[in-house]
Every structure is written in C-alpha cells, then in structure tokens.
Backbone as JSON Lines, residues from 0, in Angstrom:
{"i":0,"aa":"X","n":[-27.85,-1.71,-63.3],"ca":[-27.1,-2.0,-62.11],"c":[-28.04,-1.92,-60.92]}
{"i":1,"aa":"X","n":[-27.93,-2.95,-60.02],"ca":[-28.81,-2.95,-58.85],"c":[-27.98,-2.69,-57.6]}
{"i":2,"aa":"X","n":[-28.56,-1.98,-56.7],"ca":[-27.9,-1.64,-55.43],"c":[-28.55,-2.48,-54.33]}
{"i":3,"aa":"X","n":[-27.69,-3.11,-53.56],"ca":[-28.2,-3.92,-52.46],"c":[-28.23,-3.03,-51.23]}
{"i":4,"aa":"X","n":[-29.34,-3.01,-50.61],"ca":[-29.46,-2.22,-49.39],"c":[-29.6,-3.16,-48.21]}
{"i":5,"aa":"X","n":[-29.0,-2.75,-47.13],"ca":[-29.06,-3.54,-45.91],"c":[-29.98,-2.8,-44.95]}
{"i":6,"aa":"X","n":[-30.9,-3.53,-44.32],"ca":[-31.79,-2.87,-43.36],"c":[-30.97,-2.22,-42.25]}
{"i":7,"aa":"X","n":[-31.45,-1.09,-41.76],"ca":[-30.75,-0.3,-40.75],"c":[-30.39,-1.11,-39.49]}
{"i":8,"aa":"X","n":[-31.26,-1.96,-38.89],"ca":[-30.87,-2.72,-37.69],"c":[-29.71,-3.66,-37.97]}
{"i":9,"aa":"X","n":[-29.64,-4.25,-39.15],"ca":[-28.54,-5.14,-39.48],"c":[-27.24,-4.36,-39.63]}
{"i":10,"aa":"X","n":[-27.32,-3.15,-40.21],"ca":[-26.13,-2.29,-40.33],"c":[-25.56,-1.98,-38.95]}
{"i":11,"aa":"X","n":[-26.43,-1.66,-38.03],"ca":[-25.97,-1.35,-36.67],"c":[-25.3,-2.56,-36.01]}
{"i":12,"aa":"X","n":[-25.86,-3.74,-36.19],"ca":[-25.29,-4.96,-35.61],"c":[-23.92,-5.25,-36.22]}
{"i":13,"aa":"X","n":[-23.79,-5.11,-37.55],"ca":[-22.49,-5.34,-38.2],"c":[-21.46,-4.33,-37.72]}
{"i":14,"aa":"X","n":[-21.86,-3.07,-37.6],"ca":[-20.96,-2.02,-37.11],"c":[-20.49,-2.35,-35.68]}
{"i":15,"aa":"X","n":[-21.4,-2.8,-34.84],"ca":[-21.06,-3.14,-33.45],"c":[-20.07,-4.3,-33.41]}
{"i":16,"aa":"X","n":[-20.27,-5.32,-34.26],"ca":[-19.35,-6.46,-34.29],"c":[-17.96,-6.05,-34.74]}
{"i":17,"aa":"X","n":[-17.89,-5.21,-35.8],"ca":[-16.6,-4.74,-36.29],"c":[-15.9,-3.92,-35.22]}
{"i":18,"aa":"X","n":[-16.62,-3.04,-34.54],"ca":[-16.04,-2.2,-33.49],"c":[-15.55,-3.05,-32.32]}
{"i":19,"aa":"X","n":[-16.37,-4.03,-31.9],"ca":[-15.98,-4.9,-30.8],"c":[-14.73,-5.7,-31.18]}
{"i":20,"aa":"X","n":[-14.68,-6.23,-32.38],"ca":[-13.53,-7.01,-32.84],"c":[-12.26,-6.18,-32.84]}
{"i":21,"aa":"X","n":[-12.32,-4.95,-33.31],"ca":[-11.12,-4.11,-33.34],"c":[-10.7,-3.72,-31.93]}
{"i":22,"aa":"X","n":[-11.66,-3.5,-31.03],"ca":[-11.33,-3.16,-29.64],"c":[-10.64,-4.34,-28.95]}
{"i":23,"aa":"X","n":[-11.17,-5.55,-29.12],"ca":[-10.54,-6.73,-28.52],"c":[-9.16,-6.96,-29.1]}
{"i":24,"aa":"X","n":[-8.99,-6.74,-30.37],"ca":[-7.67,-6.89,-30.99],"c":[-6.67,-5.9,-30.4]}
{"i":25,"aa":"X","n":[-7.1,-4.65,-30.18],"ca":[-6.22,-3.63,-29.6],"c":[-5.84,-4.0,-28.16]}
{"i":26,"aa":"X","n":[-6.79,-4.53,-27.38],"ca":[-6.51,-4.93,-26.0],"c":[-5.51,-6.09,-25.99]}
{"i":27,"aa":"X","n":[-5.7,-7.06,-26.87],"ca":[-4.78,-8.2,-26.93],"c":[-3.38,-7.74,-27.32]}
{"i":28,"aa":"X","n":[-3.28,-6.83,-28.28],"ca":[-1.97,-6.33,-28.71],"c":[-1.29,-5.57,-27.58]}
{"i":29,"aa":"X","n":[-2.04,-4.74,-26.86],"ca":[-1.48,-3.97,-25.75],"c":[-1.01,-4.91,-24.65]}
{"i":30,"aa":"X","n":[-1.8,-5.94,-24.32],"ca":[-1.42,-6.89,-23.26],"c":[-0.16,-7.63,-23.64]}
{"i":31,"aa":"X","n":[-0.01,-8.0,-24.89],"ca":[1.19,-8.71,-25.32],"c":[2.41,-7.81,-25.21]}
{"i":32,"aa":"X","n":[2.27,-6.52,-25.47],"ca":[3.39,-5.59,-25.36],"c":[3.79,-5.36,-23.91]}
{"i":33,"aa":"X","n":[2.79,-5.41,-22.98],"ca":[3.07,-5.14,-21.57],"c":[3.64,-6.35,-20.84]}
{"i":34,"aa":"X","n":[3.56,-7.55,-21.4],"ca":[4.05,-8.74,-20.72],"c":[5.56,-8.63,-20.51]}
{"i":35,"aa":"X","n":[6.0,-8.95,-19.31],"ca":[7.43,-8.9,-18.99],"c":[7.77,-10.07,-18.1]}
{"i":36,"aa":"X","n":[9.06,-10.43,-17.99],"ca":[9.44,-11.54,-17.12],"c":[9.03,-11.3,-15.68]}
{"i":37,"aa":"X","n":[9.02,-10.05,-15.2],"ca":[8.66,-9.77,-13.82],"c":[7.23,-10.19,-13.56]}
{"i":38,"aa":"X","n":[6.34,-9.97,-14.53],"ca":[4.95,-10.32,-14.3],"c":[4.76,-11.83,-14.29]}
{"i":39,"aa":"X","n":[5.77,-12.6,-14.7],"ca":[5.67,-14.05,-14.7],"c":[6.02,-14.64,-13.34]}
{"i":40,"aa":"X","n":[6.52,-13.84,-12.4],"ca":[6.92,-14.34,-11.09],"c":[5.7,-14.89,-10.36]}
{"i":41,"aa":"X","n":[5.9,-16.05,-9.72],"ca":[4.82,-16.68,-8.99],"c":[4.82,-16.29,-7.53]}
{"i":42,"aa":"X","n":[5.97,-15.94,-6.97],"ca":[6.09,-15.67,-5.54],"c":[6.44,-14.21,-5.3]}
{"i":43,"aa":"X","n":[5.93,-13.66,-4.21],"ca":[6.18,-12.26,-3.87],"c":[7.59,-12.02,-3.38]}
{"i":44,"aa":"X","n":[8.27,-13.05,-2.85],"ca":[9.63,-12.88,-2.34],"c":[10.55,-13.93,-2.94]}
{"i":45,"aa":"X","n":[11.83,-13.67,-2.87],"ca":[12.82,-14.67,-3.27],"c":[12.81,-15.79,-2.23]}
{"i":46,"aa":"X","n":[13.2,-16.98,-2.62],"ca":[13.15,-18.14,-1.74],"c":[14.11,-18.03,-0.57]}
{"i":47,"aa":"X","n":[13.64,-18.45,0.6],"ca":[14.49,-18.55,1.78],"c":[13.86,-19.5,2.79]}
{"i":48,"aa":"X","n":[14.7,-20.25,3.47],"ca":[14.29,-21.15,4.55],"c":[14.73,-20.51,5.85]}
{"i":49,"aa":"X","n":[13.96,-20.75,6.91],"ca":[14.29,-20.1,8.17],"c":[14.0,-20.98,9.38]}
{"i":50,"aa":"X","n":[14.66,-20.61,10.46],"ca":[14.48,-21.2,11.78],"c":[13.88,-20.09,12.63]}
{"i":51,"aa":"X","n":[12.92,-20.4,13.48],"ca":[12.34,-19.36,14.33],"c":[12.52,-19.69,15.81]}
{"i":52,"aa":"X","n":[12.63,-18.65,16.57],"ca":[12.51,-18.69,18.02],"c":[11.33,-17.79,18.32]}
{"i":53,"aa":"X","n":[10.7,-17.92,19.46],"ca":[9.59,-17.01,19.74],"c":[10.01,-15.54,19.53]}
{"i":54,"aa":"X","n":[9.3,-14.87,18.62],"ca":[9.56,-13.46,18.34],"c":[10.75,-13.18,17.44]}
{"i":55,"aa":"X","n":[11.33,-14.21,16.82],"ca":[12.55,-14.0,16.03],"c":[12.61,-14.98,14.86]}
{"i":56,"aa":"X","n":[12.98,-14.48,13.67],"ca":[13.17,-15.3,12.49],"c":[14.65,-15.25,12.12]}
{"i":57,"aa":"X","n":[15.25,-16.43,11.89],"ca":[16.69,-16.52,11.65],"c":[16.93,-17.14,10.29]}
{"i":58,"aa":"X","n":[17.63,-16.42,9.4],"ca":[18.03,-16.95,8.1],"c":[19.22,-16.15,7.6]}
{"i":59,"aa":"X","n":[19.94,-16.71,6.61],"ca":[21.2,-16.1,6.17],"c":[21.06,-15.24,4.92]}
{"i":60,"aa":"X","n":[19.99,-15.38,4.19],"ca":[19.82,-14.63,2.95],"c":[18.8,-15.29,2.07]}
{"i":61,"aa":"X","n":[18.85,-14.99,0.78],"ca":[17.86,-15.49,-0.16],"c":[18.51,-16.4,-1.19]}
{"i":62,"aa":"X","n":[17.91,-17.56,-1.4],"ca":[18.32,-18.51,-2.43],"c":[19.81,-18.83,-2.37]}
{"i":63,"aa":"X","n":[20.31,-19.0,-1.13],"ca":[21.69,-19.43,-0.92],"c":[22.74,-18.35,-0.98]}
{"i":64,"aa":"X","n":[22.36,-17.06,-1.08],"ca":[23.38,-16.02,-1.24],"c":[24.05,-15.59,0.07]}
{"i":65,"aa":"X","n":[23.53,-15.97,1.2],"ca":[24.09,-15.65,2.53],"c":[24.44,-14.17,2.67]}
{"i":66,"aa":"X","n":[23.61,-13.3,2.11],"ca":[23.89,-11.87,2.15],"c":[23.88,-11.28,3.55]}
{"i":67,"aa":"X","n":[23.26,-11.96,4.52],"ca":[23.24,-11.46,5.9],"c":[24.29,-12.15,6.77]}
{"i":68,"aa":"X","n":[25.1,-13.02,6.17],"ca":[26.04,-13.83,6.94],"c":[25.28,-14.97,7.6]}
{"i":69,"aa":"X","n":[26.0,-15.97,8.06],"ca":[25.35,-17.11,8.71],"c":[25.21,-16.78,10.2]}
{"i":70,"aa":"X","n":[23.97,-16.59,10.67],"ca":[23.78,-16.26,12.08],"c":[24.05,-17.46,12.98]}
{"i":71,"aa":"X","n":[24.46,-17.19,14.2],"ca":[24.66,-18.24,15.2],"c":[23.68,-18.02,16.33]}
{"i":72,"aa":"X","n":[22.94,-19.06,16.67],"ca":[22.01,-19.0,17.8],"c":[22.46,-20.0,18.84]}
{"i":73,"aa":"X","n":[22.14,-19.71,20.08],"ca":[22.54,-20.56,21.2],"c":[21.29,-21.06,21.91]}
{"i":74,"aa":"X","n":[21.27,-22.36,22.18],"ca":[20.15,-22.99,22.88],"c":[20.69,-23.79,24.06]}
{"i":75,"aa":"X","n":[19.95,-23.78,25.15],"ca":[20.23,-24.71,26.24],"c":[19.51,-26.01,25.89]}
{"i":76,"aa":"X","n":[20.2,-27.1,25.95],"ca":[19.69,-28.4,25.5],"c":[18.3,-28.7,26.06]}
{"i":77,"aa":"X","n":[17.36,-28.93,25.15],"ca":[16.01,-29.35,25.52],"c":[15.14,-28.33,26.2]}
{"i":78,"aa":"X","n":[15.56,-27.06,26.23],"ca":[14.78,-26.08,26.99],"c":[14.12,-25.0,26.14]}
{"i":79,"aa":"X","n":[14.59,-24.77,24.92],"ca":[14.05,-23.68,24.11],"c":[13.45,-24.23,22.82]}
{"i":80,"aa":"X","n":[12.3,-23.71,22.47],"ca":[11.63,-24.21,21.27],"c":[12.1,-23.47,20.02]}
{"i":81,"aa":"X","n":[11.92,-24.13,18.87],"ca":[12.21,-23.52,17.58],"c":[11.22,-24.07,16.57]}
{"i":82,"aa":"X","n":[11.08,-23.36,15.47],"ca":[10.24,-23.8,14.37],"c":[11.03,-23.75,13.07]}
{"i":83,"aa":"X","n":[10.48,-24.4,12.04],"ca":[11.12,-24.44,10.72],"c":[10.09,-24.03,9.67]}
{"i":84,"aa":"X","n":[10.49,-23.2,8.71],"ca":[9.58,-22.79,7.66],"c":[10.31,-22.21,6.48]}
{"i":85,"aa":"X","n":[9.54,-21.63,5.54],"ca":[10.14,-21.04,4.36],"c":[9.17,-20.12,3.66]}
{"i":86,"aa":"X","n":[9.71,-19.27,2.79],"ca":[8.9,-18.34,2.01],"c":[9.55,-18.23,0.63]}
{"i":87,"aa":"X","n":[8.73,-17.96,-0.39],"ca":[9.24,-17.91,-1.74],"c":[9.55,-19.29,-2.28]}
{"i":88,"aa":"X","n":[8.89,-20.32,-1.73],"ca":[9.12,-21.71,-2.09],"c":[8.14,-22.12,-3.18]}
{"i":89,"aa":"X","n":[8.59,-22.91,-4.13],"ca":[7.74,-23.35,-5.24],"c":[6.5,-24.06,-4.71]}
{"i":90,"aa":"X","n":[5.29,-23.6,-5.12],"ca":[4.06,-24.24,-4.64],"c":[4.08,-25.74,-4.89]}
{"i":91,"aa":"X","n":[3.62,-26.49,-3.89],"ca":[3.59,-27.95,-3.98],"c":[4.86,-28.63,-3.52]}
{"i":92,"aa":"X","n":[5.9,-27.86,-3.2],"ca":[7.15,-28.45,-2.68],"c":[7.39,-27.92,-1.28]}
{"i":93,"aa":"X","n":[8.25,-28.6,-0.55],"ca":[8.57,-28.19,0.82],"c":[10.05,-27.87,0.96]}
{"i":94,"aa":"X","n":[10.48,-27.79,2.2],"ca":[11.89,-27.52,2.51],"c":[12.43,-28.73,3.25]}
{"i":95,"aa":"X","n":[13.59,-29.21,2.85],"ca":[14.24,-30.35,3.47],"c":[15.37,-29.8,4.35]}
{"i":96,"aa":"X","n":[15.22,-29.9,5.67],"ca":[16.22,-29.39,6.61],"c":[17.13,-30.53,7.08]}
{"i":97,"aa":"X","n":[18.41,-30.2,7.24],"ca":[19.43,-31.13,7.72],"c":[20.26,-30.43,8.79]}
{"i":98,"aa":"X","n":[20.89,-31.21,9.67],"ca":[21.83,-30.66,10.64],"c":[23.14,-31.44,10.56]}
{"i":99,"aa":"X","n":[24.23,-30.7,10.68],"ca":[25.56,-31.3,10.63],"c":[26.36,-30.82,11.83]}
{"i":100,"aa":"X","n":[27.19,-31.71,12.37],"ca":[28.12,-31.33,13.42],"c":[29.19,-30.47,12.76]}
{"i":101,"aa":"X","n":[29.39,-29.25,13.24],"ca":[30.35,-28.34,12.6],"c":[31.8,-28.78,12.81]}
{"i":102,"aa":"X","n":[32.06,-29.6,13.81],"ca":[33.44,-30.04,14.07],"c":[33.81,-31.27,13.25]}
{"i":103,"aa":"X","n":[32.86,-32.19,13.04],"ca":[33.17,-33.44,12.35],"c":[32.56,-33.52,10.94]}
{"i":104,"aa":"X","n":[31.55,-32.71,10.67],"ca":[30.85,-32.77,9.39],"c":[29.8,-33.87,9.33]}
{"i":105,"aa":"X","n":[29.66,-34.64,10.39],"ca":[28.68,-35.74,10.42],"c":[27.27,-35.2,10.47]}
{"i":106,"aa":"X","n":[26.38,-35.84,9.72],"ca":[24.97,-35.46,9.76],"c":[24.35,-36.01,11.04]}
{"i":107,"aa":"X","n":[23.51,-35.21,11.68],"ca":[22.89,-35.61,12.96],"c":[21.38,-35.38,12.88]}
{"i":108,"aa":"X","n":[20.65,-36.16,13.66],"ca":[19.2,-35.98,13.76],"c":[18.95,-34.87,14.77]}
{"i":109,"aa":"X","n":[18.27,-33.82,14.36],"ca":[18.09,-32.69,15.27],"c":[16.64,-32.49,15.69]}
{"i":110,"aa":"X","n":[15.71,-33.2,15.08],"ca":[14.32,-33.15,15.51],"c":[14.02,-34.5,16.16]}
{"i":111,"aa":"X","n":[13.69,-34.51,17.45],"ca":[13.49,-35.78,18.15],"c":[12.47,-36.68,17.44]}
{"i":112,"aa":"X","n":[12.81,-37.96,17.36],"ca":[11.9,-38.93,16.76],"c":[11.88,-38.92,15.24]}
{"i":113,"aa":"X","n":[12.73,-38.16,14.62],"ca":[12.8,-38.07,13.15],"c":[14.13,-38.6,12.67]}
{"i":114,"aa":"X","n":[14.21,-38.98,11.37],"ca":[15.52,-39.35,10.84],"c":[16.43,-38.11,10.79]}
{"i":115,"aa":"X","n":[17.57,-38.25,10.18],"ca":[18.56,-37.17,10.18],"c":[18.2,-36.0,9.28]}
{"i":116,"aa":"X","n":[16.97,-35.93,8.85],"ca":[16.5,-34.77,8.09],"c":[15.05,-34.52,8.45]}
{"i":117,"aa":"X","n":[14.59,-33.32,8.14],"ca":[13.19,-33.0,8.41],"c":[12.61,-32.33,7.17]}
{"i":118,"aa":"X","n":[11.61,-32.98,6.55],"ca":[10.93,-32.41,5.37],"c":[9.64,-31.76,5.86]}
{"i":119,"aa":"X","n":[9.49,-30.48,5.57],"ca":[8.35,-29.7,6.05],"c":[7.07,-30.01,5.28]}
{"i":120,"aa":"X","n":[6.01,-29.39,5.69],"ca":[4.78,-29.39,4.89],"c":[5.08,-28.62,3.6]}
{"i":121,"aa":"X","n":[4.19,-28.7,2.63],"ca":[4.46,-28.07,1.34],"c":[3.89,-26.66,1.26]}
{"i":122,"aa":"X","n":[4.47,-25.88,0.36],"ca":[4.01,-24.51,0.12],"c":[2.72,-24.56,-0.68]}
{"i":123,"aa":"X","n":[1.83,-23.65,-0.38],"ca":[0.6,-23.53,-1.15],"c":[0.82,-22.51,-2.25]}
{"i":124,"aa":"X","n":[-0.25,-22.05,-2.87],"ca":[-0.13,-21.11,-3.99],"c":[0.5,-19.78,-3.57]}
{"i":125,"aa":"X","n":[0.52,-19.47,-2.27],"ca":[1.13,-18.22,-1.8],"c":[2.63,-18.36,-1.57]}
{"i":126,"aa":"X","n":[3.22,-19.52,-1.88],"ca":[4.66,-19.77,-1.79],"c":[5.19,-19.82,-0.36]}
{"i":127,"aa":"X","n":[4.32,-19.99,0.62],"ca":[4.73,-20.02,2.02],"c":[4.66,-21.44,2.56]}
{"i":128,"aa":"X","n":[5.75,-21.89,3.18],"ca":[5.75,-23.13,3.95],"c":[5.46,-22.71,5.37]}
{"i":129,"aa":"X","n":[4.24,-22.98,5.83],"ca":[3.87,-22.58,7.18],"c":[4.82,-23.2,8.19]}
{"i":130,"aa":"X","n":[5.06,-22.46,9.25],"ca":[6.02,-22.89,10.26],"c":[5.65,-24.25,10.83]}
{"i":131,"aa":"X","n":[6.62,-25.16,10.87],"ca":[6.46,-26.48,11.46],"c":[7.09,-26.44,12.85]}
{"i":132,"aa":"X","n":[6.49,-27.09,13.82],"ca":[7.03,-27.1,15.17],"c":[5.94,-26.78,16.16]}
{"i":133,"aa":"X","n":[6.26,-26.49,17.38],"ca":[7.6,-26.26,17.91],"c":[8.35,-27.57,18.17]}
{"i":134,"aa":"X","n":[9.68,-27.46,18.07],"ca":[10.58,-28.56,18.36],"c":[11.55,-28.08,19.43]}
{"i":135,"aa":"X","n":[12.27,-29.02,20.04],"ca":[13.29,-28.7,21.03],"c":[14.59,-29.39,20.63]}
{"i":136,"aa":"X","n":[15.72,-28.68,20.69],"ca":[17.01,-29.3,20.4],"c":[17.38,-30.2,21.58]}
{"i":137,"aa":"X","n":[17.47,-31.49,21.3],"ca":[17.91,-32.44,22.32],"c":[19.28,-33.0,21.98]}
{"i":138,"aa":"X","n":[19.93,-32.38,20.99],"ca":[21.27,-32.81,20.61],"c":[22.22,-32.64,21.79]}
{"i":139,"aa":"X","n":[23.28,-33.45,21.84],"ca":[24.27,-33.23,22.89],"c":[24.91,-31.86,22.73]}
{"i":140,"aa":"X","n":[25.44,-31.31,23.8],"ca":[26.1,-30.02,23.68],"c":[27.16,-30.05,22.58]}
{"i":141,"aa":"X","n":[27.18,-29.01,21.77],"ca":[28.14,-28.94,20.67],"c":[27.75,-27.85,19.68]}
{"i":142,"aa":"X","n":[28.45,-27.85,18.55],"ca":[28.25,-26.82,17.52],"c":[27.71,-27.49,16.26]}
{"i":143,"aa":"X","n":[26.6,-26.98,15.75],"ca":[25.9,-27.59,14.62],"c":[25.6,-26.55,13.55]}
{"i":144,"aa":"X","n":[25.3,-27.03,12.36],"ca":[24.91,-26.16,11.25],"c":[23.62,-26.7,10.65]}
{"i":145,"aa":"X","n":[22.63,-25.81,10.46],"ca":[21.36,-26.18,9.85],"c":[21.41,-25.77,8.38]}
{"i":146,"aa":"X","n":[21.16,-26.73,7.5],"ca":[21.16,-26.52,6.05],"c":[19.79,-26.9,5.52]}
{"i":147,"aa":"X","n":[19.32,-26.17,4.5],"ca":[18.02,-26.45,3.91],"c":[18.15,-26.58,2.4]}
{"i":148,"aa":"X","n":[17.44,-27.54,1.83],"ca":[17.35,-27.69,0.38],"c":[15.92,-27.4,-0.03]}
{"i":149,"aa":"X","n":[15.74,-26.61,-1.1],"ca":[14.39,-26.27,-1.56],"c":[14.43,-25.78,-3.0]}
{"i":150,"aa":"X","n":[13.25,-25.68,-3.61],"ca":[13.09,-25.13,-4.94],"c":[12.39,-23.78,-4.8]}
{"i":151,"aa":"X","n":[13.07,-22.66,-5.12],"ca":[12.41,-21.36,-5.05],"c":[11.33,-21.26,-6.12]}
{"i":152,"aa":"X","n":[10.28,-20.51,-5.81],"ca":[9.15,-20.41,-6.72],"c":[9.38,-19.58,-7.96]}
{"i":153,"aa":"X","n":[10.3,-18.62,-7.92],"ca":[10.55,-17.76,-9.08],"c":[11.74,-18.21,-9.89]}
{"i":154,"aa":"X","n":[12.45,-19.22,-9.42],"ca":[13.66,-19.67,-10.09],"c":[13.79,-21.16,-9.8]}
{"i":155,"aa":"X","n":[13.07,-21.99,-10.51],"ca":[12.94,-23.4,-10.18],"c":[14.26,-24.14,-10.41]}
{"i":156,"aa":"X","n":[15.12,-24.1,-9.4],"ca":[16.38,-24.84,-9.39],"c":[16.63,-25.21,-7.93]}
{"i":157,"aa":"X","n":[17.3,-26.32,-7.71],"ca":[17.56,-26.75,-6.35],"c":[18.55,-25.8,-5.68]}
{"i":158,"aa":"X","n":[18.18,-25.3,-4.5],"ca":[19.04,-24.43,-3.71],"c":[19.42,-25.16,-2.44]}
{"i":159,"aa":"X","n":[20.69,-25.16,-2.11],"ca":[21.17,-25.67,-0.83],"c":[21.63,-24.44,-0.05]}
{"i":160,"aa":"X","n":[20.99,-24.2,1.07],"ca":[21.12,-22.94,1.79],"c":[21.56,-23.19,3.23]}
{"i":161,"aa":"X","n":[22.66,-22.57,3.67],"ca":[23.05,-22.63,5.07],"c":[22.16,-21.63,5.81]}
{"i":162,"aa":"X","n":[21.32,-22.14,6.7],"ca":[20.33,-21.3,7.39],"c":[20.95,-20.65,8.62]}
{"i":163,"aa":"X","n":[21.57,-21.45,9.49],"ca":[22.11,-20.91,10.74],"c":[23.08,-21.91,11.36]}
{"i":164,"aa":"X","n":[23.95,-21.38,12.22],"ca":[24.76,-22.21,13.1],"c":[24.05,-22.26,14.44]}
{"i":165,"aa":"X","n":[24.09,-23.41,15.07],"ca":[23.42,-23.58,16.36],"c":[24.42,-24.13,17.37]}
{"i":166,"aa":"X","n":[24.61,-23.4,18.45],"ca":[25.45,-23.86,19.55],"c":[24.52,-24.36,20.66]}
{"i":167,"aa":"X","n":[24.64,-25.65,20.97],"ca":[23.8,-26.25,22.02],"c":[24.62,-26.34,23.29]}
{"i":168,"aa":"X","n":[24.09,-25.74,24.34],"ca":[24.73,-25.76,25.65],"c":[24.1,-26.84,26.51]}
{"i":169,"aa":"X","n":[24.82,-27.31,27.57],"ca":[24.19,-28.29,28.46],"c":[22.93,-27.7,29.09]}
{"i":170,"aa":"X","n":[21.98,-28.58,29.36],"ca":[20.75,-28.13,30.03],"c":[21.12,-27.62,31.42]}
{"i":171,"aa":"X","n":[20.47,-26.57,31.85],"ca":[20.79,-26.06,33.19],"c":[20.36,-27.09,34.25]}
{"i":172,"aa":"X","n":[21.07,-27.12,35.37],"ca":[20.68,-28.07,36.42],"c":[19.29,-27.71,36.95]}
{"i":173,"aa":"X","n":[18.58,-28.7,37.44],"ca":[17.26,-28.38,38.02],"c":[17.44,-27.52,39.26]}
{"i":174,"aa":"X","n":[16.44,-26.74,39.59],"ca":[16.56,-25.91,40.79],"c":[16.62,-26.8,42.03]}
{"i":175,"aa":"X","n":[17.27,-26.32,43.06],"ca":[17.35,-27.14,44.29],"c":[15.95,-27.28,44.9]}
{"i":176,"aa":"X","n":[15.73,-28.37,45.61],"ca":[14.42,-28.53,46.24],"c":[14.23,-27.46,47.31]}
{"i":177,"aa":"X","n":[13.0,-27.09,47.57],"ca":[12.77,-26.06,48.6],"c":[13.13,-26.6,49.99]}
{"i":178,"aa":"X","n":[13.52,-25.69,50.83],"ca":[13.81,-26.02,52.24],"c":[12.57,-25.66,53.03]}
{"i":179,"aa":"X","n":[12.01,-26.66,53.72],"ca":[10.77,-26.43,54.47],"c":[11.02,-26.66,55.97]}
{"i":180,"aa":"X","n":[10.34,-25.9,56.79],"ca":[10.44,-26.05,58.24],"c":[9.15,-25.58,58.88]}
{"i":181,"aa":"X","n":[8.94,-26.03,60.1],"ca":[7.75,-25.63,60.84],"c":[8.02,-24.3,61.53]}
{"i":182,"aa":"X","n":[7.14,-23.32,61.29],"ca":[7.26,-22.01,61.92],"c":[6.24,-21.95,63.05]}
{"i":183,"aa":"X","n":[6.74,-22.01,64.33],"ca":[5.79,-22.04,65.45],"c":[4.99,-20.73,65.58]}
{"i":184,"aa":"X","n":[5.55,-19.59,65.1],"ca":[4.84,-18.33,65.18],"c":[3.63,-18.32,64.25]}
{"i":185,"aa":"X","n":[3.76,-18.96,63.09],"ca":[2.64,-18.99,62.12],"c":[1.8,-20.26,62.32]}
{"i":186,"aa":"X","n":[2.35,-21.24,62.97],"ca":[1.63,-22.48,63.23],"c":[1.52,-23.38,62.0]}
{"i":187,"aa":"X","n":[2.42,-23.2,61.03],"ca":[2.38,-24.08,59.86],"c":[3.79,-24.24,59.28]}
{"i":188,"aa":"X","n":[3.87,-25.03,58.21],"ca":[5.14,-25.29,57.54],"c":[5.39,-24.17,56.54]}
{"i":189,"aa":"X","n":[6.62,-23.66,56.51],"ca":[7.03,-22.6,55.57],"c":[8.16,-23.15,54.73]}
{"i":190,"aa":"X","n":[8.05,-22.93,53.41],"ca":[9.1,-23.39,52.5],"c":[9.77,-22.2,51.85]}
{"i":191,"aa":"X","n":[11.09,-22.24,51.74],"ca":[11.82,-21.17,51.07],"c":[12.77,-21.76,50.04]}
C-alpha cells in the first residue's frame, strides 16, 4: 500500500480555500436570513405631494390617507408665491398636480401658461421631487382644491391625493399715489 503525501505549502493553500469557502457560505446564509421586506424599501419616507409657501409645507397626509385633514390656505390673487413638490416618490416618475373648482367640480388651470395640470420634474434615486416654482395663483377669486397623482416609491401603485384646499381672494387694490406739494420752508417738493 502506498501513501500519497501532499507537500506542506499545497496543504496550507487547500486548507485556506476550504476555510474561505465555508466562511463565505456562512455569510451568505446569514444575509439570506436577515433579509426582510423593510430592507427592500427604496424610499426613506412614505409618498406625499405638497404645496409650499415661503417657510411652510402644506400636505394632507401620506399616500392618500389624509391623516392630517385637508388643509386650507388663502392667497390674494397674483400676490403670493407657491411651489409644488413631493417626497417618497418612485424614482424616475414625477407628480401630476391638478386644480378643481370646489363649487362646480370643473378642472381649472392654476399655473399660468400651463394646461389644466402641472407635471413636475422627476424624482431621482433619493425619491425626492425637487420643488418646482415659484408660481403665483392668478385664478379668479374662489375656492379650489389641489389634487396630485403619483407613484410612491415603496408601494408602486397610483395614488390620487387631495393636497390642499385653496381660497383665492381678490388682489388688494394698488396703494394710492403719493400726495406731493412744494414746501417753501425746505425749498423742495415733499411727498406723503
């Protein structure tokens, strides 16, 4: 009977390969056990579309649930700016905003120079639709509702979301012209 001997350096290499293979197998098995639906989420937040005023974000809830109620904002016609955006939106898609007259249900164009809807820029890999605007409400005085359609990033289904109610007031009248007169004590014209 003959015994086959393996040179010591080859034994060490074979031992290292076997050890590495078993370690990689254990890591793969552990990773498969740790996988959960939560780790499959693409976006840090649930989907929501919003309207902004300087220093303020207005929305009703997440993915159409209106958990905060539908907020009402008031604008003087053509005088206050607003923006449109979203978060938790499926990467590569945007938010489609619409406005409706709350009294008649008719769809209205609420962004000057645009059709009766406004489609935003698209969300990037961070699920954020950067704020679009600023815009000004030039709608006639009345009561309107802003609705948004979008695909949330963690739950790819079409969501129709009531974002806010908007009450547009008439634009304030322009200020009166100044009253000017010649002041002989100062030797010039003074306006008040």
